[in-house]
N, C-alpha and C positions, 0 to 999 in steps of 0.2 A: 303310298307312291301315287302321284298324279302325273298323267301322261301328257296332257294338253291343258292350257289354261289362258283365257283372255288376259289382257293387260290389267284391267281393273280387278279381276278376280285374284291375279298374282299379287296385286299391291294389298288387297284385303288379307290375303294369306300371310304375307310378311308381317303386317301389323298384328294379326292374331298370333302367329308364332311367337312374335317378340314379346307380347304381353303375356303369353301363357308360360313360355320358358323362363320368365322373370320370377315366376313363383313355383316353378317345377311343373312338369306335365303329369297327367294322370297317375297317381301314386297311391300306394297304400302307406300305412305308417310303420316304422320299425318297431318291433315289440318283442319281449321276451315271452317264451313259452314255458309254462310249467304245468306238470301233471302229476297227480298223486294216486296211489292205490294201495290198498291194505296197510295203511299207516305209514307208507314210505313215499317220498316225493322225489321227482327229478325235475331239474329245471335247466333249460338249455335256451342260448341265444340262437335263434334261427339263422342259418347261412343266408346272406343277402345275395340275391342275383338281380342285376340291373340290365333291363333290355331297352336299347335306344333304336329308334326306327322311324319309319313313315307310316302311311296308311295301312300297310300289310300288317305292321306290328301292332297297330291299333286294333285291327280286327282280330289279332292272335291273342292280345293281352288276357281277355276274359276267360278263354279256354286254358291258357297257359298257367294263370293263376289257380284255376281249378284243378288243372293236371298235377301241378307241383304241390298243391294242397298247402297245409300249414306246416309242412316240413321246411319250406324255404320262404323266405320274405322276398317276394317278387316286386320289385320296383321298376316301373314302366315310364320311359321318356319317349313318347312317341306323338307325332302330329302329321296329318296329311300334307304331303308336298314337302316335308322337311328333307334336309340333306345331313349328311354326317358332320359338316363343319359347323352346322347350327348348334351342335351339343358339346363342342371341345371345352368351352368354359363349364357347362353344367357337368361334364365328366370329372373335371378338377374338383368341383364342389362336392360331388358325390364320394369321390375317393376319400375326401377328408370326413365326410359325414358318416359313411356306412362301412369303409374298409371291405368292399364287397368280396365275396367268395369267387364270382365269376362276373364277366362282363360280356354281353351279347350285342353285336351290331347287326341290324336287320334292315338294310336299306337297298332300294332298287336302283339308285342313282339319279335322284332328282336334281334339277338344276334351276329351280325357280327362285331360290331366296338369295339375297345380296352376296352372301359369302361365297357363293359359287361363281359369281360373275368374273369375268377376265376383261379388265379395262373397261368395265361398265356394259360388256356385251354378254350374252348367253354363251356359255362356254361350248366349244366345238366337241365332237365326239372324243378326239384325242386329249383335250383339255380336261374334259369330264372325267376320264379315266385316270389322268394324272393327279387331279385334285383328290379323288377318292383314295388313290394310292398313297398320296402323301399324308392325307387325313388318318387313315387306317394305320400307317407307320407311326404317326405321332401318338395315337392311342396306344399301340403297342409299346412305344418307347416310355410311356408314362406308367404302364402297368407292370412292365418287366422288373424294375427294382423292387416292387411290392410283392412279387410272386403271384400276381393275380392272373388266372387264365383268361384269354381273350378268345371268343368265338366269332367268326365271320359267317353269318349265316346266308345261305343261298335262297333266293327268290323262287316262287312257283313260276312255271312256264307261262308265257304270254300267248293269248289266242291268236293275235296277229303279229307273230314273230318278225315279219319281214319289215314292218314299220316301227316296231318298238325299239327303244334305245338298247344298246348291246348290254347283255347281262353282265353282272359283276362277278359271277362265279368263277371264271378264269382268273380274273384279278386277285379275287380272295384266295385262291389257290397259290398264286405267286406270293402274295403277302405272307401267308402262312408258312410256306416252304422257306422264304427268306429268313423269317424269324426263328424258325425251328433250327435253321443252321447255326443260330447264335444262341442255341440252348434255351430258347423261350417257349413258354406254353401258349401258343398261338395255334388254333385250329381253324379249318375251312370245313364247314359242314352244309351240305346241299340239302337242306330240309324241303326244298320244293319238290323233290322226287316223291314225297308222300302224297302229292295230289297230281302226280303226273301219270300219263298213260304210257303205253309201250315205247321204249326207247327215249323216255324222258319228254315225250311230246305233250302238248296242252290236252286236257281232257275235261269235258263238261260234266260227264258222269263217270263214277267208278262203282265196282261192286260194293253193296251194302256191307257194313261191318256187323259182326254178330249181334250188337245191341241197337241196331238200326232197323226199325219196322215201318209200317205205313205211317204212324204218328210222326216219324221223323222225316217221311218224304220217301221212303224206300218203295220203289215201284218196278215190278219185273226183275228184282234182283239187283238193281242199280240205283244210285242216288246222286242228285246234284252236288257238286263239290266246289263250283265256281259261279261267280256272279255274271249278271248279263253283260257287264262291260268287259268280260274277258280277262279281267286283271285281278279282282278282288275275290273274297270267299262267299260272303253272305248272299244267298240266292234271292233274298227279299230286301227290305229296308234295314239299314243299320245306322246306329248313332255314329256319325263321323269323328266324335271326339272320345266316346268311351268304348267304341268297337263293338257294342252289344247289338246282336242280330235279332230281329224281331221273329225269326223262325230258327229252326235247327240249322246250323252251319256245319255240315259234315266236313267241308274243306278246311275250315278254320280250326276244327278240332283235330283233324289228321295232321295239319302242320304244326300246331301247338303240341301234339302229342309227340312228334319226332323231336322237336326241340327239347321238350321235357325229358324224354328218354336220354338225350345226348347230355343233358345237364346232370341228370342223377347217375348216369354212368360214369361221367367224367369226375365228378365229385365223390363218388362213392354212394350211389343210390341204393344202398342196402337197406333192410328193415331197421328200424330203431324202436326204442321202448325202455322199459325199466324192469327190474326184478328185485325180489327180496326173499331171502331164505331164513326160515326159523326152524327150530327143533322143538315142537310142542310136546312131544312124547317120546318115551324111550325108543331108541333106534328108529326114529322117523325124523323126516325132513320135509317141511311144507314150503313149497316155492310159489309165490304169487307175483303178478306184474302185469304188464301190457306190452303189446308189440303191434307195430303198424308198418305196411309196406307202403312207401309213398308212390310207387307205380301201381299199386294194387286196386285202385279205384274204390278204397273203402272195404274191400273183401277181407274176411278173416284170414290169418295165415297160421301155419303150423309152427309150434315150438317144441323144443325137446330139451331135457334136462342132461347135464353132464356132472359126473362126479369124479374129482381128481384126475381130470383130463380124459376120462373114458365116457363115451356117449352111453347113455341108459337106453332101456326101452320104454322109458316113461315119457310121453308126450301128449300134446292135446292141440286142438284148434283154439287160438286165442280169440274166443267169440262171446264172452260174458261182458254185460254192460259195466262200464267203468265211468261214472258221471264226470269225474274230473278230467279224464282223458277227453270226453266228448266236448266239455266247456272249452278245452284248449285247442283241440285239432277238429273243429266243427265239421269241416269237409270230408273227414274220414269216417264219419258215422260214429255210433255209440258203442258198438260191441267188440272190443279189443282186449279183454282182460283175460287172464288164465290163472288156474290154480293147479299145482301139480303135488302129488304126495309120493314120497320116495321112502323106501326101506333101505336104511343105511346103517352099516355097522358102527358100533360106538368107537369114539375117537375123533381126532380133528380132521376135518375134511374141507375141500373147496368145491363149491357147487356152483355151476354155471347154467346158463340157458342160451341156446342157439335158436334164431329165428330163421325161417325158411320162407322166401318171398313167393309170390303167386306164380311167377313165370319162370322160377329157377334161379340159379345163381345170380349175383353172390349171396351167400347167407351172411349172417351177422351175429356176433355174440351180444346179447343184450346186457350182459354184466356177469360178474362173478362174485362170490362172497364166501369167506371163510368162516367156519363156525365149528363149535365142538358138539357132538352128539353124544348124549348120555344113555 
């Protein structure tokens, strides 16, 4: 989001935006993920999540991709100064191309580009809200028949709230409520609170997170979370098109983390993986596989075996190296494999494996397999 811009800069912005949106803004490529372990393979098409936005979304994109990892295919359509109406045609194209699992709109309410003008003039405050209301509703109308969830993401607080344009959060709340009354999956999520001070106020510094030390800029127990301009996240220089910050961006990571948790919670952000059961010897079952918590930051998680619907006392930390998993889910690290040995009575049984995420529920069943134990 840009707060002010001279006329020449605005014209350059329009030209740049038009040229980039024509070929799609910074995106990754859709691809299928496959992983194998102990002679068994599991292949899945990753759920596609598409983020549309302005400069805040640009600075959020790197951390969001990292946070959601390879469990989700994160497509980003974002450009500094962009408005929601700039992406309506792109959204139509993306719906045909990806059939996304979720669409995120992360806009602060820019009115620089031609689509926001009213009779050739910059929109008034009332016209600005009316335009974003109409555009958000248009997106909701397009997604509803397809059953695709829409999330209206709230912006971080402004340092100079008195002169900044009115926040869209109240409008997002209204749009979400209006569509929920129609039975649609539309949410308003105020991710900005992740970088806010007491009472939702603007904050330049916040208490350091557990993994933030002097190398990340933690001093005296606090760390910078906002940029010098009072609007963005990166406390140093950042690439305006890729969003990559030249130093640790605690604010960008916190904001992205809040969005990522909402996405995974809404889409069922439980652990995932694969399992295979064999009976290599009399009255024995060997269960092998792998498990990843998409919100666990690559940390190993605990898995437990069940036989015929009854949990056993046999479990382990999924922490052994599995090269095929590492090759597919690179951001999650290499060590997510497990091997469990069970003493099981002879006969026909159903063996399942449940994975437990790092931070608690929801658990997930990695799979079940029927086999005969001799």
